[in-house]
C-alpha positions in Angstrom: 0.0 0.0 0.0 1.4 3.4 -0.9 1.5 6.3 1.5 -1.0 9.1 1.0 0.1 12.1 -1.0 1.3 15.0 1.2 0.9 18.6 0.1 3.7 20.0 -2.1 4.9 23.3 -3.5 6.6 23.7 -6.9 10.1 25.3 -6.5 12.7 26.5 -8.9 15.9 28.5 -8.6 16.2 32.1 -9.7 19.1 33.4 -11.8 20.7 34.7 -8.5 20.4 31.3 -6.8 17.3 32.0 -4.6 14.4 29.7 -4.4 11.2 30.8 -6.2 7.8 29.3 -5.9 5.1 28.8 -8.6 1.8 30.6 -7.8 -1.7 29.8 -8.9 -1.5 32.4 -11.6 1.7 31.0 -13.1 4.1 33.5 -11.7 7.4 32.7 -9.9 7.4 34.4 -6.5 10.2 34.8 -4.0 7.6 34.6 -1.2 6.8 31.0 -0.3 3.5 32.1 1.2 2.3 33.0 -2.4 3.0 29.5 -3.7 0.2 27.3 -4.9 -0.3 24.3 -2.5 -0.7 21.1 -4.5 -2.8 18.6 -2.5 -3.4 15.9 -5.1 -0.7 13.9 -6.8 -2.2 14.1 -10.3 -2.5 17.9 -10.1 1.0 18.2 -8.7 2.3 16.2 -11.8 0.5 18.5 -14.2 1.8 21.6 -12.4 5.3 20.2 -12.5 5.0 20.0 -16.3 3.6 23.5 -16.3 6.5 24.7 -14.2 9.0 23.2 -16.5 7.4 25.0 -19.4 7.3 28.3 -17.6 10.9 28.1 -16.3 14.0 29.3 -18.1 15.8 26.6 -20.2 18.0 24.5 -18.0 16.3 25.7 -14.7 15.7 23.0 -12.2 12.0 22.7 -11.2 11.0 20.3 -8.5 8.2 19.4 -6.1 9.0 20.2 -2.5 6.9 18.6 0.3 5.1 21.3 2.3 6.3 21.6 5.9 3.7 23.0 8.1 4.8 26.2 9.8 3.3 29.4 11.1 3.3 30.7 7.5 0.9 27.9 6.4 -1.0 27.1 9.6 
């Protein structure tokens, strides 16, 4: 039996090496609180493809498991 899917964010790296997060409206934001929270595995997979299309060529795009903190409580 597989483990249930946990919420994820879509992250990439900006040209200056900082983490950026994909938002619901397809922007890359420096503010993690603006990131789209992906709660279903199928949707996360689709957004990963979207993120790769929206990123600069060669930019690494990855799903990052959401860690609950005061920002997301």
